[in-house]
N, C-alpha and C positions, 0 to 999 in steps of 0.2 A: 722150172718156168711154167707159168700158168697158161691156160688155153689162149686167153686173149693177149697175153704178153708176147706171144710168138707171132702175132699178126702185125702187118705193116700198118700202124696207126695213121701214118701220114697219108697213105692211100685211101684209108677209110674216112678221113676227116672231111666234114662238110660244114657249111655255114649258111644259115638262112634266117632272115628277120633278126639278125644280131645274135642268134643262138648258135653255139658250136655243138655239133653232134657227130657221131661216128656211125657210119653205115655198116652194120655187122653182117649184112648179106641175108640171103633167103635160106630158110631151113624148112625141111619137109617133115610133116608129122606122120604118125603111124596110120592115120585114117586118110592120108592122101592130101590133106590141106597143107598149104605152104604159108609161111609168115616172113615178112620183112621185119627187121628189128633195128631200131635207131637208139643208140646210147647217148643220152643228152648230158652234156657237161655242165656242172654247176660250180658255184664258189664253194669253199669249205663251209658247210652248214653248222652253225653254232647252236648252243642250247637255247631253247625257247623260241626259235624262229617259227613263223607260221607256215605249216605245210601247204595250206591253200594258196598263200602268196607265192610260194616256191613253184607250185604247179602253174599258176597264172603267168609267172614270169618266164619259166623255162619250157614248159610243155605246151601250153595253150597255143603259142604261135605256130607250132608244128603239127598240132592235132588235126586229124581228119575223122569224119564220122565213120564208125566201125572200128576205130583204134581202141586198144586197151593199154592203160598205163601200168607198168610194173614199178611200184614204189619201193625202194630199198628200205628194209626194216631198220637198219642202223641209223639212217637219216631220220626216219620217223621217231626212233627212240630219242634222238637229240631234240627233235621238235617238241615232243610231249614230255621231255625231261625224265624219261625212264632210264636214269643213269645213277651210278654210284661213283664217288670220288675216293681216292686212297684215304683221305682224311676221315671218311665215313666208315671205313672198314679196318678193323683191328685184328690182324692175324693172331690166333691163339696157339696153344700147344699142338692141337690136332692138325690145324692148317699148316703149321710149320713142319710137321712130320709127313703128312700125306702127300703134299705137293711133290716131294722128292721121288715118289714112286709113280707119278702121273705120266701118262704117255703124251705124245705129240703127233699129230697127223701131218700129211704131206703139205698142208696149207699153213703149217705153223701154229695151228690151233690146238689147245689142250688145257689141262689144269695144272701145268707145270709152273705155277706161280702162287706164292702163299696168299696174296691178297685175293686172287680169284678163287682159290680153294675156300677161303674164309667166307667169301660172298655166297658160295654154294651152301656152306654150313648154315649161314644166316637164313637162307631162303628155304632150305629143306629140313633143317634140324640135324644134329650130330648123329643120332641113331641111324637114320636113313643113309647118310653119307658113308658111315662106317660099313653098313651092309653093302652099299654099292661098291665101295673100294674092295671089300672082301670078295664079292662075286666076280668083279672084274679081274682080280688077281688069279682066281682059281679057274676061270674060263678062258683067259687069254692064251695059255699054252695049247688050247684046242682050236685056236683060230677064231674065237669069238671076239668081236670088237664092238665098242659102243655100249657095252653092258652098264658101265658107270652112269652114262647119261639116261639110259632107259629106266634104271632103277630110281634115280633121283627124280626124273620127271620135272614138272613145274618150269619147263622152258630153259632148263640149265644148259642144254646144248646151244641155245641161242645167245648166251653171254659172250660178248665181244669186248676186247679192250684189255687194259693193264699189260700191254705188250711192250717190252723194252726194245723190241726190234721194229716197232711201228715207224712208218714214214712221217707220222704226225705226232708231235710231242704231246698233244692233248690226249691221245689214246694210251700214252704211257702212264697217265695219271687218272684216267677215267675208264669205267666199264659201262657198256651199254647193254641193256636188258630188253629183249623183245617186248613191245608194248602190250598191255592188256587190252582186251576187246578189239582185236584187229579188224574184225568184220564191221563193227560200228565205226571205227575210224575211216575205213574205206567208204562206207555209206555216206558219212558226213562229208568226205572229200568230194565224192561224186555230186552230192547235193550242192556244194558250194561252187564247184568248177564245171560241172556237166561232163566230166571225163570219167568213164568207168575205170575202176582202180583195183588192183590186186596188190596186197602187201607180201613181199617176197624176201626171204632170207636166203640168198644164193651165194654159192662159191663153186669152185671147180669140181667139188665132189658131189654136192647135192643141192637141190632147189626146194627149200621148205616153204610151201605156200601157207601163210599164216591166216589169211582171210581175204575176202574179196567183196566188192560192192554188189548190190542186187542187179545192177545194170550191165555187168560183165557178160558179153554174149558168148564167150568161150567156156567150154567145159574145163574141169580141173585137168583132165588128161591133155587137152589141147594146150593149155597154159604150160604144162610141163614140157610138151613137145617144143613149144616156141622158145622156151628158156633152157633147152637141154644143154647147150654148149656154154652156158654162163655168159651171155652177152654183156652183163654188167661189168665184167672185167675185174681188175684188182682195185683196191681202195684208193690208191694214189692217183688213179685216173680221174677221180671225181665224176663218175658217170652213174649215179644212183637211180636215174630214171630211164626206163626202157619203154619206148613206144612200140607195141606189138601191132603189126598191121597185116591182117589176113589178106592173102592175094588169090587164094583159090577156095 
């Protein structure tokens, strides 16, 4: 069970200006600052939707000066169509072999899927993937984890989708790749909406900050503090937007 799944969502639920959101409560950072977090519910965002229009529709009615928007990387990937479908990926010999030895973490994420493994081979090249698989295998008995992703690089750890257990059928047929130029996307979004934005790939294990706009008033450390307990929740909650509101 995830961190957010265990919470009483009915108790957290709020509605204002026709927008449904969840009050994730106040969290305190290492430097003594505190942050309120509001997880904003959206519709299921499809390929090619305008990220600026989404922010205007769902975030702007709740925004206050000083707030920062955490924009979910997966929704941004859908907006800018940084995706691959199963039809575009053709698993070969090595993908069909290597996926059988791939691990899976506590969130259900891993390379244990031939289409996903082939996508990594396409992105990184077979020699690097073979090296990553070898080093992962020889270091795992010593308690080393994440070696495969570190060696592959190129944002491989941010690939999401091709999940047969997904709550959404589209993610069984589609893989999302963290967008290129995340800082530029955030700058563009702030310019269009006036809302400082950070692009975040978050789950219950880690919060990967991909980029932020120039107007974000919080440091990287403060952003990590504010998102420490993954207020975005799980994917089926449809809460990819988090308004971070400093209170101290």
